[in-house]
NUTI-604206 format. One record per atom (N, C-alpha, C): x, y, z; atom name; residue in one letter; residue number from 1. Coordinates in nm, 3 decimals. Atoms other than C-alpha are relative to their C-alpha. Last residue first. Example, Ala and Ser with C-alpha at 12.3 -4.5 7.8 and 13.67 -1.06 7.14 Angstrom:
# NUTI-604206
-0.082/-0.119/-0.006/N/S/2
1.367/-0.106/0.714/CA/S/2
-0.077/0.109/0.073/C/S/2
0.089/-0.119/0.000/N/A/1
1.230/-0.450/0.780/CA/A/1
0.090/0.120/0.000/C/A/1
# end
This chain:
# NUTI-604206
0.105/-0.084/0.059/N/L/89
1.467/0.430/-0.705/CA/L/89
0.070/0.117/-0.059/C/L/89
-0.043/-0.121/0.072/N/S/88
1.705/0.150/-0.625/CA/S/88
-0.122/0.073/-0.057/C/S/88
-0.128/-0.053/-0.046/N/V/87
1.626/-0.103/-0.357/CA/V/87
0.032/0.134/-0.066/C/V/87
-0.049/-0.087/0.107/N/L/86
1.263/-0.202/-0.387/CA/L/86
0.125/0.068/0.051/C/L/86
-0.146/0.006/0.007/N/M/85
1.164/-0.495/-0.169/CA/M/85
0.050/0.076/-0.122/C/M/85
-0.048/0.073/0.116/N/H/84
0.805/-0.401/-0.097/CA/H/84
0.151/0.012/-0.009/C/H/84
-0.122/0.079/-0.028/N/K/83
0.744/-0.283/0.258/CA/K/83
0.044/-0.087/-0.116/C/K/83
0.041/0.139/0.021/N/F/82
0.387/-0.163/0.184/CA/F/82
0.116/-0.097/0.022/C/F/82
0.123/0.027/-0.075/N/R/81
0.454/0.179/0.337/CA/R/81
-0.048/-0.144/-0.015/C/R/81
0.002/-0.052/-0.136/N/D/80
0.813/0.260/0.244/CA/D/80
-0.122/-0.042/0.082/C/D/80
-0.118/0.034/-0.081/N/R/79
0.876/0.049/-0.065/CA/R/79
-0.020/0.037/0.146/C/R/79
-0.011/0.146/-0.004/N/K/78
0.530/0.060/-0.225/CA/K/78
0.115/-0.043/0.091/C/K/78
0.108/0.048/-0.086/N/T/77
0.496/0.426/-0.129/CA/T/77
0.005/-0.152/0.012/C/T/77
-0.042/-0.031/-0.138/N/E/76
0.835/0.500/-0.283/CA/E/76
-0.105/-0.045/0.101/C/E/76
-0.099/0.101/-0.039/N/L/75
0.721/0.320/-0.598/CA/L/75
0.053/0.024/0.140/C/L/75
0.069/0.128/-0.011/N/Y/74
0.409/0.537/-0.625/CA/Y/74
0.096/-0.109/0.048/C/Y/74
0.077/-0.006/-0.125/N/R/73
0.610/0.854/-0.557/CA/R/73
-0.074/-0.132/0.025/C/R/73
-0.088/0.000/-0.117/N/R/72
0.866/0.764/-0.827/CA/R/72
-0.080/-0.002/0.131/C/R/72
0.033/0.109/-0.092/N/D/71
0.608/0.670/-1.093/CA/D/71
0.083/-0.003/0.128/C/D/71
0.143/0.029/-0.014/N/E/70
0.580/0.984/-1.304/CA/E/70
-0.031/-0.109/0.102/C/E/70
0.061/-0.109/-0.077/N/A/69
0.936/1.109/-1.250/CA/A/69
-0.147/-0.030/0.027/C/A/69
0.016/-0.122/0.079/N/T/68
1.059/0.772/-1.371/CA/T/68
-0.060/0.107/0.089/C/T/68
0.119/-0.080/-0.025/N/A/67
1.193/0.496/-1.153/CA/A/67
0.000/0.121/-0.093/C/A/67
-0.031/-0.139/-0.033/N/A/66
1.450/0.264/-1.304/CA/A/66
-0.130/0.076/0.018/C/A/66
0.008/-0.086/0.116/N/M/65
1.344/-0.096/-1.287/CA/M/65
0.036/0.142/0.044/C/M/65
-0.056/-0.135/-0.012/N/E/64
1.400/-0.382/-1.051/CA/E/64
-0.012/0.074/-0.132/C/E/64
0.008/-0.063/0.132/N/L/63
1.187/-0.693/-1.018/CA/L/63
0.046/0.144/0.016/C/L/63
0.070/-0.128/0.015/N/P/62
1.291/-0.881/-0.707/CA/P/62
0.005/0.049/-0.144/C/P/62
-0.083/-0.095/0.072/N/L/61
1.380/-1.250/-0.724/CA/L/61
-0.076/0.131/-0.018/C/L/61
0.080/-0.118/0.033/N/S/60
1.236/-1.485/-0.469/CA/S/60
0.092/0.103/-0.061/C/S/60
-0.076/-0.124/0.014/N/D/59
1.381/-1.833/-0.444/CA/D/59
-0.099/0.111/-0.034/C/D/59
-0.142/0.034/-0.004/N/T/58
1.270/-2.184/-0.357/CA/T/58
0.088/0.123/-0.009/C/T/58
-0.071/-0.102/0.078/N/I/57
0.917/-2.077/-0.263/CA/I/57
0.149/-0.032/0.011/C/I/57
-0.140/-0.015/-0.039/N/E/56
0.730/-2.389/-0.146/CA/E/56
0.068/0.099/-0.095/C/E/56
-0.086/-0.008/0.119/N/V/55
0.357/-2.339/-0.191/CA/V/55
0.143/0.022/0.049/C/V/55
-0.066/0.127/0.033/N/G/54
0.161/-2.461/0.111/CA/G/54
0.083/-0.001/-0.125/C/G/54
0.094/0.084/0.074/N/A/53
-0.094/-2.182/0.155/CA/A/53
0.063/-0.130/-0.047/C/A/53
0.102/0.043/-0.096/N/E/52
0.124/-2.021/0.424/CA/E/52
-0.104/-0.091/-0.064/C/E/52
-0.062/0.099/-0.088/N/E/51
0.407/-2.013/0.170/CA/E/51
-0.101/-0.054/0.101/C/E/51
-0.018/0.122/0.078/N/L/50
0.184/-1.839/-0.083/CA/L/50
0.063/-0.110/0.084/C/L/50
0.130/0.064/0.024/N/Q/49
0.066/-1.586/0.174/CA/Q/49
0.014/-0.130/-0.079/C/Q/49
0.055/0.052/-0.125/N/K/48
0.418/-1.507/0.295/CA/K/48
-0.130/-0.075/-0.023/C/K/48
-0.083/0.115/-0.039/N/I/47
0.565/-1.467/-0.053/CA/I/47
-0.060/-0.067/0.123/C/I/47
0.031/0.105/0.098/N/K/46
0.278/-1.241/-0.160/CA/K/46
0.077/-0.127/0.035/C/K/46
0.128/0.059/-0.040/N/D/45
0.319/-1.039/0.160/CA/D/45
-0.042/-0.112/-0.095/C/D/45
-0.022/0.102/-0.103/N/P/44
0.689/-0.988/0.082/CA/P/44
-0.130/-0.064/0.048/C/P/44
0.101/-0.006/-0.105/N/N/43
0.599/-0.810/-0.245/CA/N/43
0.021/-0.110/0.104/C/N/43
-0.057/-0.091/-0.100/N/N/42
0.890/-0.736/-0.477/CA/N/42
-0.084/-0.001/0.127/C/N/42
0.086/-0.095/-0.070/N/T/41
0.808/-1.033/-0.696/CA/T/41
0.083/0.090/0.089/C/T/41
-0.044/-0.134/0.038/N/L/40
0.945/-1.294/-0.936/CA/L/40
-0.096/0.099/0.065/C/L/40
0.097/-0.108/0.012/N/L/39
0.890/-1.628/-0.760/CA/L/39
0.067/0.132/-0.039/C/L/39
-0.093/-0.112/-0.012/N/Q/38
1.088/-1.946/-0.808/CA/Q/38
-0.086/0.121/-0.035/C/Q/38
-0.003/-0.109/0.097/N/V/37
0.831/-2.214/-0.748/CA/V/37
0.113/0.097/0.033/C/V/37
-0.088/-0.112/-0.038/N/Q/36
0.820/-2.555/-0.586/CA/Q/36
-0.008/0.107/-0.108/C/Q/36
-0.040/0.014/-0.141/N/K/35
0.576/-2.848/-0.586/CA/K/35
0.081/0.119/0.051/C/K/35
-0.128/-0.068/-0.020/N/I/34
0.386/-2.784/-0.910/CA/I/34
0.033/-0.001/0.149/C/I/34
-0.100/0.095/-0.045/N/G/33
0.114/-3.043/-0.953/CA/G/33
0.138/0.060/0.020/C/G/33
-0.084/0.033/0.114/N/L/32
-0.105/-2.814/-1.164/CA/L/32
0.111/-0.100/0.037/C/L/32
0.081/0.082/0.091/N/D/31
-0.365/-2.822/-0.885/CA/D/31
0.080/-0.041/-0.124/C/D/31
0.007/0.136/-0.053/N/K/30
-0.093/-2.699/-0.645/CA/K/30
-0.081/-0.092/-0.091/C/K/30
-0.136/0.055/0.002/N/I/29
-0.014/-2.393/-0.856/CA/I/29
-0.003/-0.146/0.047/C/I/29
-0.032/0.030/0.139/N/M/28
-0.384/-2.326/-0.914/CA/M/28
0.137/-0.065/-0.012/C/M/28
0.078/0.119/0.039/N/K/27
-0.458/-2.353/-0.542/CA/K/27
0.032/-0.039/-0.144/C/K/27
-0.060/0.117/-0.066/N/A/26
-0.175/-2.112/-0.459/CA/A/26
-0.073/-0.127/-0.039/C/A/26
-0.126/0.029/0.070/N/A/25
-0.303/-1.863/-0.718/CA/A/25
0.067/-0.123/0.060/C/A/25
0.039/0.060/0.129/N/V/24
-0.652/-1.887/-0.567/CA/V/24
0.125/-0.034/-0.081/C/V/24
0.045/0.137/-0.023/N/D/23
-0.511/-1.832/-0.217/CA/D/23
-0.041/-0.069/-0.132/C/D/23
-0.067/0.088/0.094/N/Y/22
-0.314/-1.524/-0.326/CA/Y/22
-0.041/-0.146/0.017/C/Y/22
-0.013/0.133/-0.058/N/K/21
-0.516/-1.248/-0.166/CA/K/21
0.054/-0.093/-0.108/C/K/21
-0.027/0.110/0.092/N/R/20
-0.493/-0.878/-0.250/CA/R/20
0.022/-0.130/0.076/C/R/20
0.094/0.110/-0.020/N/E/19
-0.656/-0.653/0.006/CA/E/19
0.023/-0.117/-0.094/C/E/19
-0.017/0.091/0.114/N/D/18
-0.371/-0.406/0.039/CA/D/18
-0.088/-0.121/0.026/C/D/18
-0.100/-0.056/0.092/N/P/17
-0.408/-0.097/0.260/CA/P/17
0.022/-0.086/-0.124/C/P/17
-0.133/0.021/-0.057/N/A/16
-0.729/-0.242/0.405/CA/A/16
0.101/0.059/-0.099/C/A/16
-0.066/0.127/0.029/N/F/15
-1.040/-0.086/0.255/CA/F/15
0.126/-0.013/0.085/C/F/15
0.051/0.104/-0.089/N/G/14
-1.274/0.184/0.381/CA/G/14
0.059/-0.138/-0.023/C/G/14
0.113/0.065/0.066/N/L/13
-1.222/0.425/0.091/CA/L/13
-0.059/-0.113/0.085/C/L/13
0.108/-0.099/0.009/N/L/12
-1.002/0.646/0.310/CA/L/12
-0.126/-0.058/-0.066/C/L/12
0.057/-0.019/-0.134/N/L/11
-0.791/0.340/0.395/CA/L/11
-0.117/0.097/-0.003/C/L/11
0.074/0.121/-0.035/N/N/10
-0.742/0.255/0.026/CA/N/10
-0.066/0.013/0.137/C/N/10
0.123/0.000/0.081/N/A/9
-0.647/0.615/-0.052/CA/A/9
-0.084/-0.123/0.032/C/A/9
0.100/-0.085/-0.065/N/D/8
-0.399/0.617/0.237/CA/D/8
-0.132/0.001/-0.077/C/D/8
0.024/0.051/-0.135/N/Y/7
-0.203/0.320/0.100/CA/Y/7
-0.112/0.079/0.066/C/Y/7
0.089/0.116/0.010/N/T/6
-0.234/0.422/-0.265/CA/T/6
-0.035/-0.058/0.136/C/T/6
-0.067/0.116/0.060/N/D/5
-0.090/0.768/-0.200/CA/D/5
-0.096/-0.119/0.005/C/D/5
-0.033/0.109/-0.093/N/H/4
-0.325/1.056/-0.140/CA/H/4
0.076/-0.110/-0.074/C/H/4
-0.045/0.115/0.078/N/C/3
-0.342/1.388/-0.325/CA/C/3
0.047/-0.108/0.097/C/C/3
-0.123/0.068/-0.042/N/P/2
-0.544/1.652/-0.149/CA/P/2
0.031/-0.120/-0.088/C/P/2
0.029/0.138/-0.033/N/M/1
-0.799/1.856/-0.348/CA/M/1
0.130/-0.069/0.040/C/M/1
# end
């Protein structure tokens, strides 16, 4: 049985590579009266979607951790195919 990364597995299941949407999070942030956020994320799409929804991102700080043998391929997929901001693996 072939082993697919998360990107290809989603496509094979008929989904987009990443179907996460952040409009509800943006609405919650705005409903709380928060005007600006400092975001902890490696995901450039999250930043883009929140900004497009009217959330001002003052800074984006990547979350870095040492890759283990068990999660290296997953993290490489996130970096290489989803364009997440992962520097050290």
